[in-house]
C-alpha positions as CSV (number, residue, x, y, z in Angstrom):
1,M,-105.6,55.6,165.2
2,G,-107.6,55.2,168.3
3,A,-110.8,56.2,166.5
4,I,-110.1,53.5,163.8
5,F,-109.5,50.9,166.5
6,N,-112.7,51.8,168.3
7,T,-114.8,51.9,165.1
8,F,-113.6,48.7,163.4
9,L,-112.7,46.5,166.4
10,Y,-113.8,47.6,169.9
11,Q,-117.3,48.8,169.0
12,P,-118.3,45.9,166.7
13,L,-117.0,43.3,169.3
14,L,-118.9,45.1,172.1
15,N,-122.1,45.1,170.1
16,I,-121.7,41.4,169.2
17,F,-121.2,40.6,172.9
18,V,-124.2,42.5,174.0
19,W,-126.4,41.2,171.2
20,M,-125.6,37.6,172.0
21,Y,-125.9,38.3,175.8
22,D,-129.4,39.7,175.1
23,Y,-130.7,36.8,173.1
24,L,-128.9,33.7,174.5
25,P,-131.0,31.8,177.1
26,G,-129.9,32.5,180.6
27,H,-127.9,35.7,179.6
28,D,-124.6,33.9,180.3
29,I,-121.6,36.0,179.4
30,G,-119.3,33.0,179.7
31,L,-121.2,31.1,177.0
32,V,-121.0,34.3,174.9
33,I,-117.2,34.3,175.3
34,I,-117.0,30.7,174.2
35,I,-119.2,31.2,171.2
36,I,-117.3,34.3,170.1
37,T,-114.0,32.5,170.6
38,I,-115.2,29.8,168.2
39,I,-116.3,32.4,165.7
40,L,-113.0,34.2,165.8
41,R,-111.1,31.0,165.4
42,L,-113.2,30.1,162.3
43,A,-112.6,33.6,160.9
44,L,-108.9,33.4,161.5
45,Y,-108.7,29.7,160.3
46,P,-107.2,30.4,156.8
47,L,-104.5,32.8,158.3
48,T,-103.8,30.4,161.1
49,N,-103.3,27.5,158.7
50,K,-100.8,29.5,156.7
51,S,-99.0,30.5,159.8
52,L,-98.8,27.0,161.2
53,K,-97.8,25.5,157.9
54,A,-95.0,28.1,157.6
55,Q,-93.7,27.2,161.0
56,K,-93.8,23.5,160.3
57,D,-92.0,24.0,156.9
58,L,-89.3,26.2,158.6
59,Q,-88.7,23.5,161.2
60,E,-88.2,20.8,158.6
61,L,-85.8,23.0,156.7
62,Q,-83.8,23.9,159.8
63,P,-81.1,21.2,159.3
64,K,-80.5,22.4,155.7
65,L,-80.4,26.0,156.9
66,E,-77.8,25.2,159.4
67,E,-75.9,23.3,156.7
68,I,-76.0,26.4,154.5
69,K,-74.7,28.6,157.4
70,Q,-71.7,26.2,157.9
71,K,-71.0,25.9,154.1
72,F,-71.0,29.7,153.5
73,K,-70.0,30.9,157.0
74,D,-67.4,33.3,155.4
75,D,-69.7,34.5,152.6
76,K,-72.8,36.2,153.9
77,Q,-74.1,37.1,150.4
78,A,-73.8,33.5,149.2
79,Q,-75.4,32.3,152.4
80,A,-78.4,34.6,151.9
81,Q,-78.7,33.6,148.3
82,A,-78.6,29.9,149.1
83,T,-81.2,30.4,151.9
84,M,-83.6,32.2,149.5
85,E,-83.2,29.5,146.9
86,L,-84.0,26.9,149.5
87,Y,-87.1,28.8,150.5
88,K,-88.2,29.3,146.9
89,H,-87.6,25.7,145.9
90,N,-89.7,24.4,148.9
91,K,-92.3,27.2,148.5
92,V,-91.7,28.4,152.1
93,N,-92.5,32.0,153.1
94,P,-90.7,32.7,156.4
95,M,-92.9,35.8,156.9
96,A,-96.2,33.9,156.5
97,S,-96.4,33.3,160.3
98,C,-96.2,37.0,161.3
99,L,-99.5,38.4,160.0
100,P,-101.8,36.0,161.9
101,L,-99.9,36.7,165.1
102,I,-100.3,40.4,164.7
103,V,-104.0,40.1,163.9
104,Q,-104.6,37.9,166.9
105,L,-102.7,40.3,169.2
106,V,-104.8,43.3,168.0
107,V,-108.0,41.2,168.5
108,L,-106.8,40.2,172.0
109,I,-106.3,43.8,172.9
110,A,-109.8,44.7,171.7
111,L,-111.3,41.8,173.6
112,Y,-109.4,42.8,176.7
113,Q,-110.9,46.2,176.6
114,V,-114.4,44.9,175.8
115,L,-114.4,42.4,178.6
116,R,-112.8,44.8,181.1
117,N,-115.5,47.3,180.4
118,M,-118.4,44.9,180.1
119,L,-117.6,43.3,183.4
120,N,-117.3,46.6,185.2
121,P,-120.7,47.4,186.8
122,E,-119.8,51.1,186.8
123,Y,-119.2,51.2,183.0
124,D,-122.0,52.6,180.8
125,I,-122.0,50.7,177.6
126,A,-124.9,52.7,176.1
127,G,-122.5,55.2,174.4
128,N,-121.0,52.4,172.2
129,L,-124.1,50.5,171.3
130,Y,-125.6,50.6,167.8
131,S,-129.2,51.9,167.6
132,F,-130.6,48.4,166.9
133,I,-128.9,46.8,169.9
134,K,-130.8,46.6,173.1
135,N,-129.1,47.9,176.2
136,P,-129.1,45.2,178.8
137,G,-128.0,47.6,181.6
138,V,-125.6,45.9,183.9
139,I,-123.9,42.7,182.6
140,N,-124.1,39.7,185.0
141,S,-120.5,38.6,185.4
142,L,-121.4,35.3,187.0
143,S,-121.1,32.5,184.5
144,F,-122.4,28.9,184.6
145,G,-123.7,29.6,188.1
146,F,-120.3,29.5,189.8
147,L,-117.6,31.3,187.7
148,E,-117.1,35.0,188.5
149,L,-115.6,36.4,185.3
150,S,-114.9,39.8,186.6
151,K,-112.4,38.4,189.1
152,K,-109.1,36.5,188.7
153,S,-109.1,32.7,188.3
154,V,-106.1,30.6,189.1
155,V,-107.8,27.5,187.7
156,L,-108.4,29.1,184.3
157,A,-104.9,30.5,184.3
158,F,-103.5,26.9,184.7
159,L,-105.8,25.6,182.1
160,A,-104.6,28.2,179.7
161,G,-101.0,27.3,180.5
162,A,-101.7,23.6,179.9
163,A,-103.3,24.4,176.5
164,Q,-100.2,26.5,175.7
165,F,-97.9,23.7,176.7
166,W,-99.8,21.2,174.5
167,Q,-99.6,23.5,171.5
168,A,-95.9,24.1,172.0
169,K,-95.3,20.4,172.6
170,S,-96.9,19.4,169.3
171,M,-94.6,22.0,167.5
172,N,-91.4,20.6,169.1
173,R,-88.8,18.9,166.9
174,A,-87.0,15.7,167.6
175,K,-83.4,15.9,168.5
176,P,-81.1,15.3,165.5
177,P,-78.3,12.7,165.7
178,T,-74.7,13.6,166.1
179,T,-74.1,12.3,162.5
180,A,-76.5,14.9,161.1
181,G,-73.6,16.8,159.5
182,A,-72.0,20.1,160.0
183,G,-75.2,21.7,161.3
184,G,-75.8,19.0,163.9
185,K,-74.3,20.9,166.8
186,D,-76.2,24.1,166.0
187,E,-79.4,22.1,165.5
188,S,-79.0,20.5,168.9
189,M,-78.7,24.0,170.4
190,M,-81.9,25.0,168.6
191,V,-83.6,22.0,170.2
192,I,-82.4,23.0,173.6
193,M,-83.8,26.5,173.1
194,N,-87.1,25.1,171.8
195,K,-87.4,23.0,175.0
196,Q,-86.7,26.1,177.1
197,M,-89.5,27.9,175.3
198,L,-91.7,24.8,175.7
199,Y,-91.8,25.4,179.5
200,M,-91.3,29.2,179.6
201,M,-94.3,30.1,177.5
202,P,-96.8,28.1,179.5
203,V,-95.4,29.5,182.8
204,M,-95.7,33.0,181.4
205,T,-99.2,32.2,180.3
206,V,-100.2,31.1,183.8
207,F,-98.7,34.2,185.5
208,I,-100.3,36.6,183.0
209,G,-103.6,34.7,183.2
210,M,-103.6,35.0,187.0
211,S,-103.4,38.8,186.7
212,L,-106.3,39.1,184.2
213,P,-110.1,39.0,184.7
214,A,-111.3,35.4,184.3
215,G,-113.4,36.4,181.3
216,L,-110.3,37.1,179.3
217,T,-108.5,34.0,180.6
218,L,-111.5,31.9,179.6
219,Y,-111.1,33.3,176.0
220,W,-107.3,32.7,176.1
221,F,-107.8,29.1,177.2
222,W,-110.4,28.3,174.6
223,S,-108.6,30.1,171.8
224,T,-105.3,28.3,172.6
225,L,-107.1,24.9,172.9
226,L,-108.8,25.3,169.5
227,M,-105.6,26.5,167.9
228,A,-103.7,23.5,169.3
229,L,-106.4,21.1,167.9
230,Q,-106.1,22.8,164.5
231,Q,-102.3,22.5,164.7
232,V,-102.4,18.8,165.5
233,W,-104.8,18.2,162.6
234,L,-102.8,20.3,160.1
235,F,-99.5,18.7,161.0
236,K,-100.9,15.2,160.6
237,K,-102.2,16.2,157.2
238,H,-98.9,17.9,156.4
239,D,-96.8,14.9,157.3
240,K,-99.0,12.6,155.3
241,N,-99.2,14.6,152.1
242,D,-96.0,16.8,151.9
243,E,-92.7,15.7,150.5
244,P,-89.6,16.2,152.7
245,P,-87.4,19.3,152.0
246,S,-84.9,19.3,149.2
247,T,-81.3,18.3,149.9
248,I,-78.3,20.6,149.7
249,G,-74.6,19.8,149.5
250,D,-73.9,16.0,149.9
251,G,-77.5,15.0,149.3
252,N,-78.2,13.7,152.8
253,K,-81.5,14.4,154.4
254,V,-82.2,14.9,158.1
255,I,-85.8,13.9,158.8
256,D,-87.2,13.4,162.3
257,G,-83.8,13.0,163.8
258,K,-82.4,10.5,161.3
259,V,-79.9,10.8,158.5
260,V,-81.2,9.4,155.2
261,E,-78.6,8.7,152.6
């Protein structure tokens, strides 16, 4: 497994980094990180779109899912069947958001190893370079003339946390009214949990970012920022073009915190 990871992820990423570092004016590794972040975001764009759309659809269906739980609380089989019918009717795949997250995690691990090794002056990159890639020797870790990417950066950690907060904020749901039906109470609890995650994830991002080399935190910040921009654009398009989820039971709809008869 380690050999596959090295052959198909670590080594290609390392060679792309070195090739760009060799040919970009100024040999700025920070600029290389930003460019590769944009390339990776573009490569993951279709998967990310599916993941974000699945999350948005699941949020819109949440009131109806809670209604199903209340209606069939004593019959788990009927509850599961009604849930699957709701997903099928609204063309929602609850697993669609998992694959992009797994892919991004694997890429992040590979990037961490590449950046950790590249920014280490004692690491010899020659053994992992392709024959047509020029060996630059020691990589200069100073970026933009002031940012030392081999060391920790509190500023970048907070920027990454801020980008994480914006992304989570744009995903947050409005609080449903108390007249939202049987699932209203559970829905309110879900909103409370979402708000807790809204603040917990950015705080965790800051603390983790402060423990990482600034080069990886720079990638994390740009990647999260680009994903948040993609999310905002997709949700605006989604809200404009998509129909609201189907109704169940008494026919009422819960949309953006309001009950529609």
